[in-house]
C-alpha positions, 0 to 999 in steps of 0.5 A: 692646478690645485688638489681639491679633496677627491678631484682636481680643479683646473684654472678653466673650471675642468675637473679630473680625478685626484691621484690615488695611493697604493692599492687604489686608496687616496693619500691620507690627510696630511698633517698641517704645520704649526704655522697653519695652512699655507696662505692662511693665518696662524692658528691661535686655537689649536686642536689637541691632536692633529687629525691624521690617519692614526686618529681616524682609525684609532677605533678600528683595526688598521688594515681591516675592511672596517679601516678601509670603509672609515677612510672611504667615508672620510675621503667622501666627506672631503670630496663633498666639501670640495664639490660644495665649494666648487658649486658656491664658486660657480654661483658666485661667478654667475651672479657677479658676471650677470650683466643684468645684475652686476653683483648687486644683491638687491637685483638678484631676482633675474639671476635667481630665476636662471639658477632655479632653472639650472638647479631644478629648485624654486626661485626662493631657494635659488635666491638664498643660494646666490646670497650664501655663495656671494657671502662665502666666496667674496666676503669670507675667503679664508673659511672658503679656502678650508672648504675648497681644500676639503678641510671644512666639512660641508655641514660645518660650513652651512652652520657658519653661513647660517650664523653670519647671514644677518651680518654686514660685509665688514662684520662677516669679514671679521668673523672670517678672520677670527675663524682663520685662527682656528685649526679647522682641519683638526678641531672637533665640531663642538670647538668649531661651533663654539668659535663661530658663536664667539666670533659672531656675538661680538660683531652683533653686540653693539648692533641696535636690535631690530624693533619688535614692530618689524616682526608683525606677521600672520602666516599659515603653519602646521598644515595637516592634510590627514586631519584636515587642519591648519594653524594661523600664527600671529607674531608681533610686539608683546604688548600688542599680542597680549592686548589682542589676546585680552580683547578676544578673551573678553569677547569670548566670555561675553558670548559664552554668557549670552549663550548660557542665558539663551539656553536657560530661557529655552531659546529656539532660534539660532544662537550667537556664534553657534557655528555647528548649530548644535548648541540646543542639542548639547544643552551647554555653551561653547568652551572659551577656546572654541568661542575664541576660534568662532569669533575670529573666523565668523566676525566681520573685519572692520577696515574703515575708512578703506572700503571692502573689496567688491568681490569676496575671496574664493577658495577653490575646493574640487570634490570628485563626484565619487566622493559626493556619491559616497562611492569611495573616500577620495579626498577633495583638493583645496586650490588643486594642491592641498588634500581635504578629507572626504567628510569635510568635502561632503560638508562643504558641498552640502552647504554650497549654493552654486556648483561649477562643473569642471571637465578633465581628461580621464587619463591625464587630469588635464582641464578641458578648454573653455572659450572667451570672445573678449579681452577679459576672461570669463568666470569659467575661464578664470576658474580654470586658470586658477586650477591650471596655475595654482602658483606663478607660471614662471619656472621656479616661482612658488608664489600662490595665485589665489589672491594677487596674481594677474592673468597674462596673454602670452601673445599680446592682445591687440586692443585696436585689432582684436582679430590680429593679436593674441586671443583670450583663450586658455592656450594663450593665457597663464597666471603670473605674480605681479613681479614676474608679470612686470619682468615679462612686460619689460622683455626679461621673460619670454614665454612661448607655446606650441601653436599645434596645441591651440584647439582653436587654430591648431592643425588637429594634433592637440593632445589631451595632456596639460599645456607646456610653456617654453621660457626664455629667461633674459634671452639666455636661459631656456626652461620648460613648465607645464600647467597643473592637472587635477590630481584626483581625476585618475583616481576618480576614473578608476573608481568609476570604472570599478563601479561600472564593472560591478554594475555590469556583473550584477546585471549579468547575474540578474539576467542569468537568474531571470533566464533560469527562472523562466526555464522552469515549468510554468505550473511550478512557478505559479504554485511557488508564487501562490505559496509565497503570497499565502505566507505573506498574508498570514504574516499580515493577519492582525491578532486582537489583544487580550484583556489587560490589567494594571499587572498585565503587560501589553502584547507589544 
């Protein structure tokens, strides 16, 4: 066994507590020899002082409570580094020995799904962890040894891996050899990072830079749910972006000129790109900034010769009834996940020509089922599937299902004998991204649901909660996933309950006042009603206006 930071690592992977010194304290960091750590290269970059207990405690009084705390923090840092190394080794071993992958990074998708289930992270995060672990353990054994012994802080190792991710295996090994000549147990963070950059730059200096065309991308960034805004970032070669900006600017100036001429001529009809329909009231054309936005968002995209898709893309915005009625300011939900302010939600609802009613359980927010008798789900069922699965149903996958996802039967549909196969029902359907749909078809992913939860064939024990799916990944790893629910249903139900109680209190108060009124003598009530009628008639009398001249103000 080898002493690793704050625990011992045995050959069979077991862990035990490290030995402690007097008074329950771990032994301080030992002073390495000038020749370097045993089994590692000699140091060519030395620290000014060896990092020992005197250096660690030079800012505090030895033997004090602060000294004990400083040493405890130092030991915790070393233990975290060792534990991180242990996790990297587990990931690398898992990846290397996975029979479906056999150590090929390009085929690590299935390994990532298994690891995501174990580490409770997303599929993308798991894939990145597999890549980093393989690089740290297999390509960079020298720095990994420092990490395993607790001499390389975890944050420093993250910095190193970030800088070598784009390197080839041979380049990463060269960087690792260079860092082996640095006295990592004692150098400062600034020296370590400087040496990382010094090692990485020569390895990439001779590389041919990636062409700018490979950076072409459009993505949504900076989503602000409080303000209800988001930004669209377009990245590409400088000349192409400059040309796009120039065309957009010329178009905006042309539209602005047309708006000015229309306003000067007193146009009364709709004006070009008047997206808020308030130009006539404002009396001036839109600014160039707003016109660029209007042109981008309200122009037809020309994709000739490719034909445009027959069905338009739909964004699902769920608006609570209490928000539409103005009872409260609860937000709407875009695709079931992104809050939209109440003001925007009401504006969207006011301009909508079609309304879809979505029924949910008032406690859990689970969507109540609809049925279909054909292989293809109906419109209402597809709508619910999008709400139930805003992301791919496979555990850990974060791919959105708004555009490219595919509806999948958990129990396969029998086209020749529909009554014998899996039915087209919400219990038997979910949405998968195309990649994981292919993996399910290949038998690498196997989902399963409890038949008792099927309202069409179950035994009556169906709960009102969301459906749960049990997954078998590569016949080895088990995971569970639940459908999305409407996050606003509990809030809306609470608002409606408060409104109903307020209505009941107002009704009870009105009935009590009516009873009190009826308990009074009839003559008294009649006299009071006649007096009120006379007062109202007196207020309605018309007072004839007096004579007016140019100097006399009218009486109203």
